[in-house]
C-alpha positions in Angstrom: 16.0 -19.7 -56.2 18.6 -19.7 -53.4 19.2 -16.0 -53.9 15.5 -15.2 -53.7 15.3 -17.0 -50.4 18.3 -15.2 -49.0 16.9 -11.9 -50.1 13.6 -12.7 -48.4 15.2 -13.5 -45.1 17.5 -10.5 -45.3 14.6 -8.1 -45.9 12.8 -9.8 -43.0 15.8 -9.4 -40.7 16.2 -5.7 -41.7 12.5 -5.0 -40.8 13.0 -6.6 -37.4 16.1 -4.4 -36.8 14.2 -1.3 -37.9 11.3 -2.1 -35.6 13.5 -2.5 -32.5 15.5 0.6 -33.3 12.3 2.6 -33.7 11.0 1.3 -30.3 14.3 2.2 -28.6 14.1 5.7 -30.1 10.6 6.2 -28.9 11.6 4.9 -25.5 14.4 7.4 -25.3 12.3 10.4 -26.4 9.3 9.9 -24.1 11.1 8.6 -21.0 11.1 5.4 -19.0 7.9 6.1 -17.0 5.8 7.1 -20.0 7.1 4.2 -22.1 6.0 1.7 -19.4 2.6 3.4 -19.1 1.9 3.3 -22.8 3.1 -0.3 -23.0 0.9 -1.4 -20.1 -2.2 0.4 -21.4 -1.9 -0.6 -25.0 -0.9 -4.3 -24.4 -3.6 -5.0 -21.8 -0.9 -5.9 -19.2 -2.0 -6.8 -15.6 1.0 -5.1 -13.8 2.6 -1.7 -14.2 6.0 -1.1 -12.5 6.9 2.6 -12.3 9.3 2.2 -9.3 12.1 4.7 -9.2 11.3 6.2 -12.6 10.8 9.8 -11.6 7.4 9.9 -13.1 6.2 13.4 -14.3 2.8 15.0 -13.8 2.1 14.6 -17.5 2.9 10.9 -17.4 0.6 10.5 -14.3 -2.1 12.3 -16.3 -1.8 9.9 -19.2 -2.0 7.0 -16.8 -5.1 8.4 -15.1 -6.7 9.0 -18.5 -6.0 5.4 -19.5 -7.4 4.0 -16.3 -10.8 5.4 -17.3 -11.2 2.8 -20.0 -8.6 0.1 -19.1 -10.0 -3.1 -17.6 -6.9 -5.3 -17.5 -4.5 -3.3 -15.2 -4.8 -4.7 -11.6 -1.5 -3.8 -10.0 0.4 -0.5 -10.0 3.8 0.1 -8.3 4.8 3.7 -7.9 7.5 3.3 -5.2 10.1 6.0 -4.8 9.2 7.8 -8.1 9.1 11.4 -6.8 5.3 11.9 -7.0 4.4 15.6 -6.8 1.3 16.9 -4.9 -0.3 17.3 -8.3 0.6 13.8 -9.3 -0.9 12.4 -6.0 -4.1 14.4 -6.6 -4.4 13.0 -10.1 -3.9 9.4 -8.9 -6.5 10.0 -6.2 -9.1 10.9 -8.7 -8.1 8.0 -10.9 -8.5 5.5 -8.0 -11.8 7.0 -7.0 -13.6 6.0 -10.2 -11.6 2.8 -11.0 -13.3 -0.6 -10.6 -10.5 -2.9 -11.8 -7.3 -2.0 -9.8 -6.7 -4.5 -7.0 -3.3 -3.3 -5.6 -1.4 0.0 -5.6 1.9 0.9 -4.0 2.9 4.5 -3.2 5.9 3.7 -0.8 8.8 6.2 -0.3 7.2 9.3 -2.0 7.0 11.6 1.0 3.4 12.6 0.0 2.7 13.9 3.6 -0.6 14.4 5.3 -2.1 16.5 2.5 -1.2 13.9 -0.1 -2.7 11.0 1.9 -5.8 13.1 2.2 -6.3 12.9 -1.5 -5.9 9.1 -1.3 -8.3 8.9 1.6 -11.0 10.6 -0.4 -10.6 8.0 -3.1 -10.8 5.2 -0.6 -14.1 6.5 0.6 -15.6 5.8 -2.8 -13.5 3.0 -4.3 -15.1 -0.4 -3.8 -12.6 -2.7 -5.5 -9.1 -2.0 -4.3 -7.8 -4.8 -2.0 -4.3 -3.5 -1.1 -2.6 -0.2 -0.7 1.0 0.5 0.5 1.9 4.0 1.9 5.1 3.3 3.7 7.6 6.1 4.3 5.4 9.0 3.3 5.6 11.3 6.4 1.9 10.8 7.0 2.0 11.4 10.7 -1.0 11.5 13.0 -2.7 14.2 11.0 -2.6 12.2 7.8 -3.7 9.1 9.6 -6.8 10.9 10.9 -7.9 11.4 7.3 -7.0 7.9 6.3 -8.9 6.4 9.3 -12.0 8.2 8.3 -11.9 6.5 5.0 -11.3 3.1 6.6 -14.5 3.5 8.6 -16.6 3.5 5.4 -14.4 1.5 2.9 -15.8 -2.0 2.1 -13.1 -3.6 0.0 -9.6 -2.9 1.4 -7.9 -5.9 3.0 -4.3 -4.8 3.4 -2.6 -1.5 4.2 1.0 -0.7 4.9 1.8 2.3 7.0 5.3 1.7 8.3 7.9 4.5 8.7 5.3 7.2 8.9 5.9 9.0 12.2 2.6 7.6 13.6 2.4 8.2 17.4 0.0 7.2 20.1 -2.6 9.7 19.0 -2.5 8.2 15.5 -2.8 4.7 16.9 -5.9 5.8 18.9 -7.5 7.2 15.7 -6.7 4.0 13.8 -8.0 1.9 16.7 -11.4 3.7 16.5 -11.6 2.9 12.8 -10.7 -0.8 13.4 -13.7 -1.1 15.8 -15.9 -0.3 12.8 -14.0 -1.6 9.8 -14.9 -5.2 8.8 -12.7 -5.9 5.8 -9.1 -5.2 6.7 -7.0 -8.3 7.3 -3.4 -7.1 7.3 -1.9 -3.9 8.8 1.8 -3.0 8.8 2.7 -0.4 11.4 6.3 -1.3 11.7 8.9 1.5 12.5 6.6 4.1 14.0 6.4 5.6 17.5 3.1 4.2 18.8 4.4 3.5 22.4 2.5 2.0 25.3 -0.6 4.2 25.1 -0.9 3.6 21.3 -0.5 -0.2 21.9 -3.2 0.0 24.5 -5.6 1.7 22.1 -4.9 -1.0 19.4 -5.4 -3.7 22.0 -8.9 -2.3 22.7 -9.7 -2.5 19.0 -8.4 -6.1 18.8 -10.9 -7.1 21.5 -13.8 -6.2 19.2 -12.4 -6.6 15.7 -13.1 -10.0 14.2 -11.5 -9.6 10.8 -7.8 -8.7 11.3 -5.5 -11.6 10.8 -2.1 -9.9 10.9 -0.7 -6.8 12.5 3.0 -5.7 12.6 4.0 -3.5 15.5 7.7 -4.0 15.3 10.0 -1.3 16.5 7.3 1.0 18.0 8.7 1.8 21.5 6.3 -0.6 23.2 7.3 -1.6 26.7 5.9 -3.9 29.3 2.7 -1.9 29.9 1.8 -1.9 26.2 2.7 -5.6 25.8 0.5 -6.5 28.7 -2.5 -4.8 27.2 -1.9 -6.5 23.8 -1.6 -9.9 25.6 -4.9 -9.3 27.4 -6.5 -8.6 24.0 -5.2 -12.0 22.7 -7.2 -13.7 25.4 -10.4 -12.4 23.8 -9.5 -12.1 20.1 -10.2 -15.3 18.1 -9.2 -14.2 14.6 -5.7 -12.8 14.7 -3.1 -15.2 13.3 0.1 -13.1 13.4 1.2 -10.4 15.8 4.7 -9.1 15.3 6.3 -7.1 18.2 10.0 -7.5 17.4 12.5 -4.8 18.4 10.4 -3.4 21.2 11.2 -3.4 24.9 8.5 -5.5 26.5 11.0 -7.2 28.7 10.5 -10.4 30.8 7.1 -9.2 32.2 5.8 -8.7 28.6 7.0 -12.1 27.5 5.3 -13.7 30.5 2.0 -12.0 29.8 2.1 -13.2 26.2 2.9 -16.7 27.3 -0.2 -16.6 29.5 -2.3 -15.3 26.7 -1.1 -18.1 24.3 -2.5 -20.7 26.7 -5.9 -19.3 26.0 -5.7 -18.0 22.5 -6.6 -20.5 19.8 -5.8 -18.6 16.6 -2.2 -17.5 16.8 
């Protein structure tokens, strides 16, 4: 009787070992990214983390195919994973028709203006995505022009991150025009760009008419006293914004005084 019990548990233990060794072998053969994709799609997981996996075009293709029928995946992180132009195009098409993704991160992929153009086309159609992060992608003013066009018609996006993208005053003006129309965005991260005083003035004009934004980060954007003064004037009118970050700029004493005056009137910050 005892030997039978021992043999039963020994056989059970061997099967467990065989299972894990088989999974490890599969993991090694197909690569880290594809393993995670298969796991997320087959196990109905809510999050997929592909950060720093060096995802191939074929793996992105499998993910896009899976997203056509998957209803559980809500968050995808593809930060710093060497997305190719083809991979970006594939993901753009996948986002366009998806109705279940809520958050996607494409940070640190250097997709450029052409790549963000593919994402912008998707955002014109997608009606469910709430958050997208595109930091450090060399988008520039040309790329932002395409993205801003999508923001004018998108009805779902609430958060967008665009820091470290070489966005200048022209790009800020284009974005400001979109913000005068958009009524869903609540959070914008523009930190570490080159917006300057003129760009800050354009965004200030948008803040006077936008009634949805709750947070905007303009840290480290070469904004001096002129730009700070325009932003401060906007705060006297805006009644929705709860957080304005302007750290590591050069607004000086004059800028600080203008913000102090605005805060006496503003009731939301």
